[in-house]
Structures are given as structure tokens and as C-alpha cells.
C-alpha positions, 0 to 999 in steps of 0.5 A: 289811471290818476283821472279813474283813480280820482272818479271812482275815490269820490264816488266810495266816499259820497253815501248812497241810498243803499247806505242809508237804507242798511242803517235805517233797517240795523236800527229799526230791526237789528243787525241781521236785518241790515245784513240781509239788506246788504246781501240784497245790495250786493246782489244788485251790483252782481246784477249790473255787472252781468249786464255790462258783461253781457255787453247790454251797455253798447247797445245803450249807447245806439240810438236806443239811447236816444229814446231812453233819454227822452222817456227818462227826462219826460218821467223825471219832469211828471214825478217834479210836477206831481210831487210839487203840487202835492199836499201835505200829509201828517200820519201817525206812527202807529208802531213799528212791523217786524219784517220778513228777511225777504222783504230786506233782500228785495229792498236792498235789491231794488234800491241797488237796481235803482241807484244812479251812483251804482250805474256809474260805477258800473259804467266805468269799470266796464270801459276800464275792464274793455279797454284793458282787455281789449289791450292784453288781446292786443298783445297776444296778437 
């Protein structure tokens, strides 16, 4: 329990991309746009919890995870090479566009779905709750 608390505490104090997205949207467009981005982030968290409840993590722990690891590694290496070889460009900022509420919501949702910190928290919670449920089930039988 102490290890779980420590891990959750460290993950909670490290800012994630979603924090930066909410701050940026709030500064650029106001409180309402930041709140709608936060709603998208919460929706992404619910999607992660739904996937964990449905047991898709168990499928990922089988041989399918082997393929995902290597495809993901190859993609990250490709992105690193492309980024390293890219030439810097200067762009002029013409002005700030007013973004829609839907774009704010989708921004929060996609940031959460691609956030490794959210995935880690989901996995930790799934493991914790599956052990607790198994323990309670064994007590009842």
C-alpha cells in the first residue's frame, strides 16, 4: 500500500500534457474554454477506465503486447530520426483564432488518450482493484 501511495503521489505531482493544454486554452481563450478542455480530459479518463474494466489490459499482456512494443518502438525511432533531420522554420503569428467548444473538448480527449501518465495511472488502478475484488470474492466463498 505504501508503494502504491508513493507511486500515485509522484505521478500526481508531475504535470502532464493535459495540465499544459488546460492552462494554454484558459490563457488564450478564457475560463470556459479551459473548462471544456478539462471535460475532454475527464472523458478520456473514463475511456481508460472502461477499457480496464472490460479487461483489455489482460489481452495486452498476452503475445499481442509483443507486437505492440516493437511497432511502437519502430514508430518512436522513426519520429526521432524525422525530428532530428528536420530544418527549423520561422513562422509569423497572424493572430489568435477563436476555437470552438468541440475543438477544445476533442483536444482534451486526444491529449488524455495519448498521455502515458494517464495510461500508467489506469494500469495501477486496474491492478489494485482487481486484487481487491479477488480478495473480497475469496472472503465471500
